[in-house]
C-alpha positions in Angstrom: -4.0 -10.4 -26.3 -4.1 -7.5 -23.8 -7.1 -6.4 -21.7 -7.9 -3.8 -19.2 -10.2 -4.9 -16.5 -12.4 -2.4 -14.4 -14.8 -3.4 -11.5 -16.5 -0.6 -9.5 -19.8 -2.4 -9.2 -19.4 -2.8 -5.3 -17.7 -1.4 -2.4 -14.2 -2.3 -4.1 -12.6 -0.4 -6.7 -10.4 -2.4 -9.0 -8.3 -2.1 -12.2 -5.9 -4.5 -13.7 -4.3 -5.3 -17.1 -3.9 -9.0 -18.2 -1.9 -10.1 -21.1 -3.0 -13.7 -22.3 -2.8 -15.9 -19.0 -0.4 -13.3 -17.2 -1.4 -10.7 -14.8 0.7 -7.7 -15.4 -0.6 -5.6 -12.7 -3.7 -5.1 -10.5 -4.6 -2.4 -8.1 -7.6 -2.9 -5.7 -8.8 -0.4 -3.0 -11.7 -1.5 -0.5 -12.1 1.9 1.3 -14.8 4.7 1.7 -13.6 6.9 -1.1 -15.7 7.1 -4.0 -14.9 5.4 -7.3 -14.7 8.6 -9.0 -11.8 9.5 -6.7 -9.9 6.2 -7.2 -10.4 4.6 -10.5 -8.3 6.9 -12.8 -5.7 7.4 -10.4 -5.3 3.7 -9.9 -5.1 3.2 -13.5 -2.5 5.9 -13.7 -0.4 4.3 -11.2 -0.6 1.0 -13.0 0.7 2.5 -16.1 3.5 4.5 -14.3 4.7 1.4 -12.4 4.6 -1.0 -15.5 5.6 1.5 -18.3 2.5 0.1 -20.1 1.2 1.7 -23.2 -2.6 1.9 -23.2 -2.5 1.9 -27.1 -1.4 -1.5 -26.8 -4.8 -2.8 -25.4 -7.1 -4.9 -27.4 -10.3 -4.2 -25.3 -11.6 -3.1 -22.1 -13.5 -5.4 -20.0 -15.8 -4.1 -17.3 -18.1 -5.5 -14.7 -21.5 -4.7 -16.2 -23.7 -5.2 -13.1 -25.7 -5.7 -11.1 -24.4 -3.8 -8.2 -24.1 -0.2 -6.8 -26.1 2.2 -9.2 -23.5 4.9 -8.6 -20.5 2.5 -8.9 -21.8 1.0 -12.1 -22.4 4.6 -13.6 -18.9 5.6 -12.6 -17.3 2.5 -14.3 -19.3 3.0 -17.3 -18.3 6.6 -17.6 -14.9 5.6 -17.1 -14.8 2.8 -19.7 -16.7 4.8 -22.2 -14.0 7.7 -22.0 -11.3 5.4 -22.4 -12.8 3.2 -25.1 -13.6 6.2 -27.2 -10.2 7.9 -26.6 -8.4 4.7 -27.5 -11.0 3.4 -30.1 -11.5 0.2 -28.3 -14.4 -2.3 -28.0 -16.0 -3.1 -24.6 -16.4 -6.5 -23.2 -19.3 -6.6 -20.6 -18.8 -9.0 -17.8 -21.8 -9.8 -15.5 -20.6 -8.9 -11.9 -21.6 -12.2 -10.4 -19.7 -14.2 -12.9 -16.6 -12.0 -12.3 -16.8 -12.6 -8.6 -17.4 -16.3 -9.0 -14.5 -16.6 -11.2 -12.2 -15.6 -8.2 -12.8 -19.2 -7.0 -11.8 -20.9 -10.4 -11.4 -24.6 -9.8 -13.5 -24.9 -6.6 -15.4 -27.9 -5.9 -19.2 -27.7 -5.7 -21.1 -24.6 -6.1 -19.8 -21.0 -5.9 -22.5 -18.4 -4.8 -21.6 -14.7 -4.9 -23.7 -12.5 -2.9 -23.8 -8.7 -2.8 -25.9 -6.9 -0.5 -28.9 -5.2 -2.3 -30.5 -3.9 0.9 -34.1 -4.7 2.2 -33.0 -8.5 2.9 -32.3 -8.8 -0.9 -29.0 -9.9 -2.6 -27.6 -9.9 -6.1 -26.6 -13.4 -6.6 -26.1 -16.6 -8.9 -24.9 -20.1 -8.7 -21.9 -21.3 -10.6 -19.5 -24.4 -11.1 -16.3 -23.3 -12.3 -13.6 -25.8 -13.6 -12.2 -25.0 -17.3 -15.2 -22.7 -17.7 -18.0 -21.3 -15.9 -21.3 -23.4 -15.9 -24.2 -21.2 -14.8 -26.6 -23.0 -12.5 -28.6 -20.0 -11.6 -28.5 -16.8 -13.6 -27.5 -13.7 -11.7 -30.7 -12.1 -10.2 -32.0 -10.2 -7.3 -33.8 -12.0 -4.8 -34.6 -12.4 -1.2 -31.9 -14.3 1.0 -34.3 -16.8 2.2 -35.3 -17.7 -1.4 -31.7 -18.1 -2.2 -31.1 -20.5 0.6 -34.2 -22.6 -0.3 -32.7 -23.0 -3.8 -29.3 -23.9 -2.5 -30.7 -26.4 -0.3 -32.6 -28.1 -3.3 -29.3 -28.4 -5.1 -27.9 -30.6 -2.2 -24.3 -29.7 -3.2 -21.5 -27.9 -1.1 -21.2 -24.3 -1.7 -18.7 -21.6 -1.2 -19.9 -18.0 -0.5 -18.1 -14.8 -1.3 -19.1 -10.9 -1.8 -19.9 -8.1 0.4 -23.3 -9.8 1.3 -21.6 -12.5 3.5 -20.9 -10.4 6.6 -24.6 -9.1 6.3 -26.2 -12.4 5.8 -23.8 -14.9 7.3 -25.9 -15.5 10.4 -28.8 -16.4 8.1 -26.7 -18.7 6.0 -25.3 -20.6 9.0 -28.9 -20.9 10.6 -30.9 -22.0 7.4 -28.4 -23.9 5.2 -28.8 -27.7 5.0 -25.8 -28.4 2.8 -22.2 -28.1 3.5 -20.8 -24.6 3.1 -17.9 -22.4 3.5 -16.8 -18.8 3.1 -14.0 -17.6 0.7 -10.9 -16.1 2.6 -10.0 -12.4 2.3 -7.9 -12.6 -0.9 -10.8 -14.0 -2.8 -13.9 -12.6 -1.4 -14.4 -9.3 -3.1 -14.4 -8.0 -6.7 -11.2 -8.2 -8.3 -10.5 -6.5 -11.9 -8.0 -9.5 -12.7 -10.9 -11.9 -12.8 -13.1 -9.5 -14.9 -10.1 -9.0 -17.4 -9.3 -12.8 -17.5 -13.0 -13.5 -18.3 -12.9 -10.5 -20.9 -10.1 -12.3 -22.7 -12.5 -15.4 -23.0 -15.6 -13.3 -24.1 -13.5 -11.3 -26.5 -12.5 -14.5 -28.4 -16.1 -15.7 -28.4 -17.2 -12.4 -29.9 -19.0 -11.0 -27.0 -17.4 -7.6 -27.3 -19.7 -4.5 -28.1 -18.8 -1.1 -29.5 -18.2 1.3 -26.7 -21.4 3.4 -27.6 -23.5 0.4 -27.2 -22.3 -0.7 -23.7 -25.0 -0.2 -20.9 -24.9 -1.3 -17.2 -27.2 -3.9 -16.0 -29.0 -2.8 -12.9 -31.6 -5.8 -12.4 -33.9 -3.5 -10.4 -34.8 0.1 -10.2 -32.8 2.6 -8.1 -33.9 3.7 -4.6 -34.9 7.2 -6.0 -37.1 5.6 -8.7 -38.8 3.3 -6.2 -39.5 6.2 -3.9 -40.8 8.2 -6.6 -43.2 5.4 -7.7 -44.4 5.1 -4.0 -45.1 8.8 -3.7 -47.2 8.7 -7.0 -49.0 5.7 -5.8 -49.9 7.4 -2.6 -50.9 10.5 -4.4 -53.2 8.5 -6.7 -54.9 6.9 -3.6 -55.4 10.0 -1.8 
């Protein structure tokens, strides 16, 4: 089984091809270019370097969200274009599950955190051995609320994601349980994890027709929030 994985949900852009339990190629960039500038060139380079025929793919796995609104839309557009052209189904993978899967086999809890601004994070809690066990479904919440939940679990926890450098001081100050932070090679989005989970979920029948795929945002965009605030003020005046 061969799957293309794509993750553009955060600051990182990543594409990978996995065949069964073998990673054939992965291209990941954590830089200031927009994902619209990087995703397709990265995929082209993977195909060129491996001589891989995209017609051999069984499906496309993609980080469904939450995450950057722009990044998720770029990823969705890329996947829809490829899926329609290649007549492939799409396997949606929750972003936080994909991030957590980087730490397969970890002891204790795995906690991905993505900076959602305004002291909020996109996060979830997982235990990962042979499969992912969800302790806390992915959600958007205040970082202090997350700390309180983790302290109630009384289990060691490993953090990863772009929210770590933003909230590291809060975590170090407030946590009452043993904790650690994932090293550089594991602490950001990786399309290889999305593709690997995609194979599992494809076998479980979780693929959807390409036309039915929609990103998961978990909360309204900044533009929507600002518009609602403007309308509220107009009603009050």
